[in-house]
C-alpha positions in Angstrom: 0.0 0.0 0.0 1.2 3.5 -0.8 1.9 5.5 2.3 1.8 9.3 2.6 3.4 11.1 5.5 1.0 13.6 7.1 4.0 15.6 8.2 6.3 15.8 5.2 4.8 15.1 1.8 2.1 17.8 1.8 4.1 21.0 1.7 3.4 21.6 -2.0 -0.3 21.8 -1.2 0.1 24.2 1.7 -1.0 27.4 0.0 -4.0 25.8 -1.8 -4.9 24.0 1.4 -4.7 27.2 3.4 -7.3 28.8 1.1 -9.6 25.8 1.4 -9.2 25.9 5.2 -9.9 29.6 5.2 -13.2 28.9 3.5 -14.0 25.7 5.3 -13.1 26.8 8.8 -14.4 30.3 8.8 -16.6 30.7 5.8 -20.0 32.0 6.6 -23.1 29.9 6.0 -26.4 31.2 4.7 -28.8 30.4 7.5 -32.4 31.1 7.9 -34.0 33.0 10.8 -35.6 30.3 12.9 -35.8 32.4 16.1 -39.6 32.6 15.8 -40.2 28.9 15.5 -42.0 27.5 18.6 -40.3 24.4 20.0 -41.9 23.1 23.2 -39.0 21.8 25.2 -38.7 20.9 28.9 -35.5 19.8 30.8 -35.8 17.3 33.5 -32.9 16.5 35.9 -33.2 12.8 36.5 -29.8 12.6 38.3 -30.8 15.2 40.9 -33.8 13.1 41.9 -31.7 9.9 41.9 -28.8 11.2 44.0 -31.1 13.0 46.5 -33.1 9.8 47.0 -33.4 8.4 50.5 -31.0 5.4 50.3 -32.5 3.9 53.5 -35.7 3.4 51.5 -34.2 3.1 48.0 -36.9 0.8 46.5 -39.6 3.2 47.4 -37.6 6.0 46.0 -37.1 4.1 42.7 -40.8 3.4 42.6 -41.4 7.2 42.7 -38.7 7.7 40.0 -40.3 5.1 37.8 -43.7 6.9 38.2 -42.1 10.2 37.2 -40.0 8.7 34.3 -41.9 5.6 33.3 -40.0 4.8 30.2 -36.5 6.3 30.9 -36.6 5.0 34.5 -36.9 1.4 33.3 -34.2 1.9 30.7 -31.9 3.5 33.3 -32.4 0.6 35.7 -32.3 -2.4 33.4 -30.2 -1.2 30.5 -27.9 1.5 31.8 -27.3 0.2 35.3 -27.9 -3.5 34.3 -30.1 -4.3 37.2 -31.4 -7.8 36.7 -35.3 -7.7 36.9 -35.2 -11.2 38.5 -33.1 -10.1 41.5 -34.6 -10.1 44.9 -35.6 -6.7 46.3 -32.7 -6.6 48.8 -30.2 -7.4 46.1 -31.5 -4.7 43.7 -31.6 -2.2 46.6 -28.0 -2.8 47.6 -26.9 -2.6 43.9 -28.6 0.7 43.3 -27.5 2.1 46.7 -23.9 1.1 45.9 -24.0 2.9 42.6 -25.4 6.1 44.2 -22.7 6.0 46.9 -19.8 5.3 44.6 -20.9 7.9 41.9 -21.7 10.7 44.3 -18.3 12.4 43.5 -19.3 12.3 39.8 -22.6 13.8 40.6 -21.0 16.5 42.7 -18.7 17.4 39.8 -21.7 17.5 37.4 -23.6 19.7 39.7 -20.9 22.3 39.7 -20.5 22.2 35.9 -24.2 22.0 35.1 -25.8 24.0 38.0 -27.5 25.9 35.2 -28.4 23.7 32.2 -30.1 26.6 30.4 -27.3 27.4 27.9 -27.2 23.8 26.7 -31.0 23.6 26.5 -30.8 26.7 24.4 -28.3 25.2 22.0 -30.3 22.0 21.6 -33.5 24.0 21.1 -31.9 26.1 18.4 -30.7 22.9 16.6 -34.3 21.6 16.8 -35.5 24.8 15.3 -33.2 24.3 12.3 -34.3 20.7 12.2 -38.0 21.8 12.0 -37.1 24.2 9.3 -35.1 21.8 7.1 -36.9 18.6 7.9 -40.5 19.6 8.7 -41.9 16.1 8.5 -39.9 15.0 11.6 -41.6 14.8 14.9 -39.3 16.5 17.4 -38.9 15.3 21.0 -40.4 17.6 23.7 -38.1 16.8 26.6 -34.5 16.7 27.6 -33.6 14.3 30.4 -30.2 14.5 32.0 -28.8 11.6 34.0 -25.5 10.2 35.4 -24.6 6.6 34.6 -21.4 4.4 34.6 -18.4 6.3 33.1 -17.7 3.3 30.8 -21.4 2.9 29.8 -24.0 4.7 27.7 -23.8 8.4 27.1 -26.2 10.5 25.0 -29.1 8.6 23.6 -32.5 9.2 22.1 -35.5 7.8 23.9 -39.2 8.0 23.1 -40.0 11.7 22.9 -36.8 12.6 24.9 -33.3 13.7 24.2 -31.2 11.9 26.9 -28.0 13.6 28.0 -25.4 11.6 30.0 -23.7 14.3 32.0 -21.1 11.8 33.2 -19.6 12.0 29.7 -19.4 15.8 29.5 -17.3 16.6 32.5 -14.3 17.9 30.5 -11.5 16.0 28.7 -9.2 16.3 31.7 -11.7 14.9 34.2 -9.8 12.4 36.4 -12.4 9.6 36.0 -11.7 9.4 32.3 -8.0 8.7 32.8 -8.6 5.4 34.7 -7.6 2.2 33.0 -11.1 0.7 33.1 -12.7 3.7 31.4 -9.8 3.9 28.8 -10.5 0.3 27.8 -13.9 1.4 26.5 -13.3 5.1 25.8 -9.6 5.8 25.0 -8.2 9.3 25.1 -9.0 10.2 21.5 -12.7 9.7 22.4 -12.7 11.2 25.9 -11.2 14.3 24.3 -14.7 15.0 23.2 -16.3 14.4 26.6 -16.9 18.1 27.1 -20.0 20.3 27.5 -19.6 21.6 24.0 -20.6 18.2 22.6 -24.0 18.0 24.2 -25.8 19.8 21.4 -23.7 18.0 18.8 -24.5 14.6 20.1 -28.2 15.5 20.5 -28.4 16.6 16.8 -26.5 13.5 15.6 -29.1 11.3 17.4 -32.0 13.2 15.8 -30.3 12.9 12.3 -29.8 9.1 12.9 -33.4 8.7 14.0 -34.8 10.5 10.9 -32.3 9.0 8.5 -31.3 5.6 9.8 -27.9 4.5 8.5 -28.2 2.0 5.7 -26.6 -1.5 5.9 -22.9 -1.4 5.4 -22.8 -3.4 2.2 -21.7 -0.5 -0.1 -18.3 0.6 -1.4 -16.0 2.8 0.7 -16.7 5.7 -1.6 -20.5 5.4 -1.1 -20.2 5.1 2.7 -17.8 8.1 2.8 -20.5 10.2 1.0 -23.2 8.9 3.3 -21.1 10.1 6.3 -20.5 13.3 4.5 -24.2 13.9 4.1 -24.7 13.6 7.8 -21.9 16.0 8.6 -23.3 18.5 6.1 -26.8 18.3 7.7 -25.3 18.5 11.2 -23.5 21.7 10.2 -26.8 23.1 9.0 -28.4 22.3 12.3 -25.5 23.9 14.3 -24.3 26.7 12.1 -22.5 28.5 14.9 -20.5 25.4 15.9 -16.9 25.2 14.7 -16.3 22.7 11.9 -13.6 20.8 13.8 -16.2 20.0 16.5 -18.8 19.0 13.9 -16.4 16.2 12.7 -14.8 15.7 16.1 -11.3 16.7 15.3 -9.0 19.1 17.1 -8.7 22.6 15.4 -5.2 21.7 14.2 -6.2 18.4 12.8 -8.9 19.9 10.7 -6.6 22.7 9.5 -4.1 20.1 8.5 -6.7 18.1 6.6 -7.7 21.2 4.5 -4.0 22.0 4.0 -3.3 18.4 2.8 -6.7 17.7 1.2 -5.4 16.8 -2.2 -2.9 14.3 -0.8 -5.5 12.7 1.5 -7.6 12.1 -1.6 -4.7 10.6 -3.4 -4.4 8.0 -0.5 -7.8 6.6 -1.6 -7.1 6.9 -5.4 -3.5 5.5 -5.5 -4.4 2.5 -3.3 -7.7 1.7 -5.2 -9.7 2.0 -2.0 -12.8 3.8 -3.2 -14.5 0.7 -4.6 -13.4 -1.5 -1.7 -16.3 -3.3 0.0 -14.4 -5.1 2.8 -15.9 -4.0 6.1 -12.6 -4.3 7.9 -10.9 -2.0 5.5 -13.8 0.4 5.4 -13.9 0.7 9.2 -10.2 1.9 9.1 -11.3 5.0 7.2 -14.8 5.9 8.5 -14.7 4.5 12.0 -13.4 5.8 15.3 -9.6 5.6 15.5 -6.8 7.6 17.0 -5.1 8.2 13.6 -5.1 7.1 9.9 -2.2 4.6 9.8 -1.0 5.6 6.3 -0.9 9.3 7.2 1.2 9.1 10.3 0.9 9.9 14.0 -0.3 13.5 13.5 -3.3 12.5 11.4 -6.9 12.0 12.7 -9.0 9.0 12.2 -12.3 8.9 10.3 -10.5 10.5 7.4 -12.9 9.0 4.9 -15.8 11.0 6.4 -13.8 14.2 6.0 -13.4 13.4 2.3 -17.0 12.5 2.0 -18.0 15.8 3.6 -15.9 17.7 1.0 -17.5 15.7 -1.8 -21.0 16.7 -0.5 -20.0 20.3 -0.2 -18.7 20.3 -3.8 -22.0 18.8 -4.9 -24.0 21.4 -3.0 -22.1 24.3 -4.4 -23.5 23.3 -7.8 -27.0 22.4 -6.5 -27.6 25.3 -4.1 -31.4 25.1 -4.4 -31.4 21.5 -3.2 -32.9 21.3 0.3 -31.0 19.3 3.0 -33.9 16.8 3.1 -33.5 16.2 -0.6 -29.8 15.8 -0.2 -30.2 13.2 2.5 -32.4 11.2 0.1 -30.1 11.6 -2.9 -28.2 8.5 -4.0 -24.6 8.7 -2.9 -23.3 7.4 -6.3 -25.2 10.3 -8.0 -23.4 12.7 -5.7 -20.0 11.2 -6.5 -20.7 11.3 -10.2 -22.0 14.9 -10.3 -19.5 16.4 -7.8 -16.5 15.4 -9.8 -14.4 16.0 -6.7 -10.7 16.4 -7.4 -9.0 18.7 -4.9 
């Protein structure tokens, strides 16, 4: 396989890449005024009710929580905490009590960071306003439920009529709990780097996009799957137009700047190694999945580089199809986008 050094072989593209980055990183988007769109949205703090519960009467407290949160309460107990519904009452009570006691420091940290959740509710609401504008046929959730679960477990999810925010995965990339070996086994540093408050609205909008446009079975070529990922990034940026591009894709600011700087050579990685028509799932995962780097591009490169290229293909296609609505884009065949975009950085 042809290897390209992310650090040394891209200098000839630096000026061109800089211009691309200038547009891609700071270019203004046309965005509609959605401030007048009514979005009924209520935030409920499940974790506050849980950690303030009387642990001497924990089963009664959980009954009250299940009454207040009938669907999420059950999901929290049986899916997030892995309480076995066949356990005896005393066993379940001790297990839940043990979780509350051991995670009180996590709760205390979250209480300091998210004493006022209003700014994050506002960001989510604005994203939902754009969602209503661009995808009017989608039924939006009416609640945000915040919670605290195991650090190595679930994070942000979408439940029936509710955006679920796992505050335990937004305590800041330097939070000590994320550095422990048992958490790193599930969420290594290149993932916990994104465990910050800034990613609450991003994850919420990603979940709405995935709900409205479920990902198709992964039986297509790498090129097609790259563009499918690119379509999602394009829509995500439409829903969060004030969010930096590097956060949209989950890179650091420098990683994204380097990608724009070396865009032509990154594309050549796929062309020169005949990867675009590859349908091997293992190979495809190397380029559109979570990873600390792209092996062929060196230590300084980010992972998920195929999604970056797919995003640029979609952008190129949309510059020539400006009247196409995001909903229509999401429903446009990826192969058509590839053919019409004629992407060649």
